[in-house]
N, C-alpha and C positions, 0 to 999 in steps of 0.2 A: 252099539259098540260095547264089547265086553270090557270090564275093568280088570286089568291084570293084577297079580298078587302084589306087585310093587306099589299099587295104589291103595292097598288095604292098610288101615291105620287103627291103632289103639289110642285111647285118650285117657289122660290122667287129669283130674281136677286138683289144682294146688290151692290149699287153704292155709291161712295164717291168722291165728287168734279169731277164728270164726268168720273171717273175711275171705272172699274169693280173690285170689291173686291172678289166676289165669288158667290156661289149659296147655298141657304138654301133649303134643302129638308124636307118636312113635310109629314110623312107617316100616313096612316089612323090609325095605331096602336099606334100613339103618339110618335114614334121615330123621332127625329129631327137631321139633319146632315148638318153641315156647311163645305163646301169644298172651299178653297181659289183658285183663278185662278192662273195659272202658271205665267202670265204676272205681276200680283200683287206681288207674292212671289219673283220674280226675280229682281224687280225694287228697287234698293237701294234708290231711290228718291221718293218712293211711299208716298202718304198722309198717315198719321197715323190713322189707324183704332182703335187701342188701344195701350197704352204704351207697352204692352207685345208683340206687333207685330212690334215695332220700331226697325230698324236695329241695334241700339246700345244697345238694351235690351238683357240681357243674354238669350240664347236659343230661340230667336225669330224665327229663321229659322226652328228649330226642332218643335216648337209649331205649325207652319203653314204647316209643311210637311205632317201631317196626318189630316184627317177630325175631326172636333169637334162634338162629338156625345152626345146627351142627350135624356132622355125619358120624355115626357110631357113638362117639362120646356125647354126653350132655353138655350144656353150657356150664362153665366152671362153677357158677353159683350152686348148681345141682350136682355136678360130678364130684365135687369135694365132700359131699355128704356121704359118699359111699366108701366102703372099706377098700384097703389096698392089699396087695401081696397075697400071702397065704390065706388070710381071712376071706378075701374076695374069692379065691379059688375054691375054698371050702363051701361058700354059699352057692357059687355058680354050679359046682358039682352036684350039690343037693337039689338045685332047681332044674338041672339038666339044660342049662343055657350056656352060651359062650361067655367066657370071663369078661369079654369086652362089650357084652350086651347091657349097657348101662341103663337103658330105659326099663328093661324088665327086672333088673335087680332093684332099681328104685321103686317100681310098682309093687314089688314084694315086701320091701322094707319100709314102705311109706308111712306106716303108722307109728314108728318109733325111731325117727331120724334124729341126728343131732339138731338141737334147736327146737323151734316150734312149728316148723312147716309140716303139713300133712300132704301126702300124694295119694289120691284116692282113685282107683280104677273105675271107669265108667262103662256101663253097658251102652251099645249103640244108640238106643232110644233115649239115653240121658244126655247125649251130646247136642248142645244147642245148634239149630240150623245155621245161625250166624257164624259160629265157629267152624262148622263143617264147610261152609261156603268159602272160607279163607283158603281152603286147600283144594279148590277146583274139583277135579274128578274123584277125589279121595272117597273111599267108602269106609265108614266106621265099622269095625268088626269086634266081636266079643273076645275078651281075653281068654287065652288058653289057660286052664287052671294050673297054677304053679303051686306045688306042694313041697314043703320042707318041714321036717319035724321041729326044727328050731329056727326062730326068727331073731335076728339081732343086726345092729348096724352101728359101728363106730369106726371112724377113719383111723388108719394106722397100720404099720407093717407087722406089729406083734399080734398075738392072739389076744384080742380084747373083746369082752362081752358086756352087753348091757343087761344087768341082773337086778332082780327085786329082792330086797332084804326083808326078812320076816323072822322074828324070834331067833336071830343069830345065824340063820341059814340064808343062802343066796341062790335064787332060782332063775334060770335063764328065762327072761320075761316072755310070756306068750299071752297076748291079749291085754297085758297091763304095762304101764310105763316102768321101764327100768329106772332105778334111782341110784345105782352104783355102777361104776366101770370096774370090771374085774380083769386083771391082767395075769394070765397064768404064767408059770415059769417057762423060760425059753429052752428049747432043745439045742440051741446053738451056743448060747452064752450062759455062763454059770451065775446063779444067785442074782438075777436081774430084779426080782421083786424086793429083796432086802436092800439092794442097791438103791432103787428108786425111793423106797420108804425112808432110807437114811438121808439121801440127798435132799428130798423134799422137806424133811424135818430140819436139816441144817439151814435150808433156805428160809423156812419160817422163823427160825431163831434169829436170822439176820434181817428180818423186817419184810419178808416177802409174803404177800397174801396168797394163801393156799387153801383149797377145800379140805374138808375132813378126810383123813387118810388112815388106813390101818392095814395090817397084815392078817390074812384070813387063811386058816388051815384048809388044805385042798379037800378034806373030807366034809367041809361045810358047803361045798358047791354042788348044786343039784342040776341034773338034766343037761350037762355039758355034752356037746357032740363028741364023736369018737376021734379024739386027737391024742397024739403021743405027748406024754408028759415025763419030764426027767424025775429022778429020785430026789425031789426037794419037798419041803414041808409046806411052804406058804405061796399064796397068790397075793398080789398087791391090789388093794381096793382104794378107789378114790370116789368121793361123793360127786354125783353129777350136779354141776352148778347150772345146767340148763333145765333142771327140774326143781319144782317147789311143791312137794306133795304130788297131787295129781295135775298141777298146773305146769304147762310148758313155758319155758323162757327162751326166747329166740336168741341165736348166736350165729356168728360166722367167723371162720378163721381168715387169716390175712391172704391166703391164696385166693379165697373167694373175693375178698375186698379188692385185691389187685387184678382180678380176672385172670388168674393163672391156673393151669392144671397141676395136679399133684406131682407130675414128673418135672415140673419147673420150680419146685419149692426150694431148691438150693441155689439156683443160678439166675434168677430173673428179677431180683430186687435186693435192697440192702436195708440196714437198720435205720438209716436216715429217712427213708420213705415211710417206714412204719411210724417213726417218731413224729414226722411232719403231719401225718394223717391223724394221729392221736391228739396232737396239740391243736389242730385246726378244727376237728369235728367232734371230739369227745364232749360229753356233757360237763366234764371237769378236766379240761385239757391239760392243765399244769399238773394236777395230782396224778393223772394217768401217765403222763410222760416221765414224771419223777419215779413212779413205781416201775415203769419200763426200764429206766436207766439202772435202777437197783437190780433188776433181773438180768440185764446185760452183764453187769459186773458179777453177779452170782454165777452165771454160766461160765465165766472165765475162772472164777475161784473153784468151782466144782468140776472143771474139765468136762463140760457138756458140749460136745461138738455137733449136737443135733437140734439146735434151736432154730429150725427152718421156718418158712412162712406158715406152715400148718400148726406150728406149736405156739402161735400167738393168736388170740381171738378177741373179738368184740362181743359184748353181751348187751342185749336190749331189754333191760329190766322193766322199763315203762312201755315197752313194745315199739318205741320210736327212737329214743336217744342212745347212741352207742357209748359204752364204757369198756375199759380194758377188763377182760375177764380175770378171775383168779389164775394163778400159775398152774401149769401141769406139764407132764413129760420132762421133768428135770432129772437127768440120769448122768452119772459119771461114765461117759462113754469111753474115755481114754484107757480104762482098764480092759477093754475088749478090742481095742484097735492099736496095734503096735505103732509107736512113734507118732501118735496123733498129737497135733499141737494147734489145730485150727478149729474155730467155731464156724457155724454154718454160713453166715452172711458177712459181708464187709462191715466193719465198724471203723470209721475214720481212716479209710483206705487200707486197712489191714485185716487179716483173719487170724493172725498169729497171737495166741494167748500170751506168749512170753515176751512179746514186744509191746503189748497194749499198756498205755500209761494214761495219766490224766490228760495229756495232750490229745490223745485220740478221742477221748470222751468230749473234750472241749470242741474239737473239730466236728464231731457228731452233733453236738448241741447247736453249734452255729449253723450247720447245714439243715438241721431240723427246725430252725427258727426259734429255738428255746433259749431263754437267758441262762448262760453258763452258771452264774452264781446260784440260781435256783436248782441246778442239777448237782453241783459239787457238794453241797451240804448233805445231800442224800447219799452220794457215793461215800463221803467221809463216814457217815453213820453206819452204812453197810459194812465197810471194811473194819471199822472199830468193833462192831458187834462180832464179826467173824474172827478177828484176832483175839478178842477177849473170851469168847464163848465156845468156839468150835473145838479147840484142842481138847477140852474136857468133854464136851458133848459127844464127840465122835466115838470116844471110848465106850460110851454106854449104848451105842446104836448097834443094830444087828448086821451091819454091812460085813461082808466077807473080810477076814483079817488081812489077807494079801491085798485086797482092794483098798482098805484103810491105809496100808503102808504106802501104796502107790499114790493115793490122794495126798497124803502128808508130804511125800517127796515132790509132788507137783506144786504144793504151796511154797516150797522153799526156793523154787527157781523162777517164780513169776517176777515181773518187773518190780523193783523196790517199792513203787507206789502201792502195790497190792500184795506184797509178799506177806505170808503168815508164818 
């Protein structure tokens, strides 16, 4: 009996810190199947692929005992590694594949994904018989050669590129690990790079842990694809905290942690769930949930309505233990959205910046299982720093002057607990 095209399958080998995680099968009909290797499943000291596979996570053994099967999309742990929006369209166009063909986009980007995971295409003779047998009549086939002049992968709806810095210039990484995320100016919104640089700087002043950041002149960026750029001078650059020289540091965002797809990042969870996970599973749960509380307040103070699930991440510095990553993607979004007054997820049963008070944070702490007294002192310190330092600091930052005016007006109408 002849095997039809639907039974033809490509295979990717997934590696993490030199360890075999498993095999991802991509069928011609769009079915994708992740099978974990026996040696990975049985090793109690395995590197953490996702928090839900950590030995201390409930049902982790059961979760890995059966293949993870999806159609067209990849499982959320892998799907969230891929770019969104215009950036995905740009990659798919260059590869000549459909924008929803996540398996082949992953196979192309698999050497420089967020975190430490590697996705390596296999020739048919490299696929173990045991793995092929899982898929019955399936026939392993060779990958069609995918070519694109530029390789990059970072999740997000803006144009973001993983680039390598050398001698003050930034090159779109090809065959080397990118060490900076470069965000080019937006063709839709004015002065986004200087907005993000300014808000991230203000966040740092108020006690938020942020990576190295800088503004980079556009003429310092090499080998960018053909994209439209507005008449602005700078891109925003943020140091990749999932890279340490040539070493990969594993990470995952909270859409991955909570097994949600990118399209669910605004409406499928709340900040209590994130706080509870941090407090229960982090290597230093109290310190991380205190920093998380600071960032929740900072997002209110800076009118950032986009702190969704993908803008919070866990970092596995020792390859196993989760810690809250440094902050990223803090932007004053209200200057681009008329009458915006809500942040991304519920906090103490509200999303309204102007109604949030200490009582909402106390309710959040209670539901997260965190002692309120351990949280309030950090909120007090954050707002004290903002009130004493921001009014002068903002004047020296490169944010658009009209945006500064709007942000200062926002400070004046917050709840009295947090008014600046």
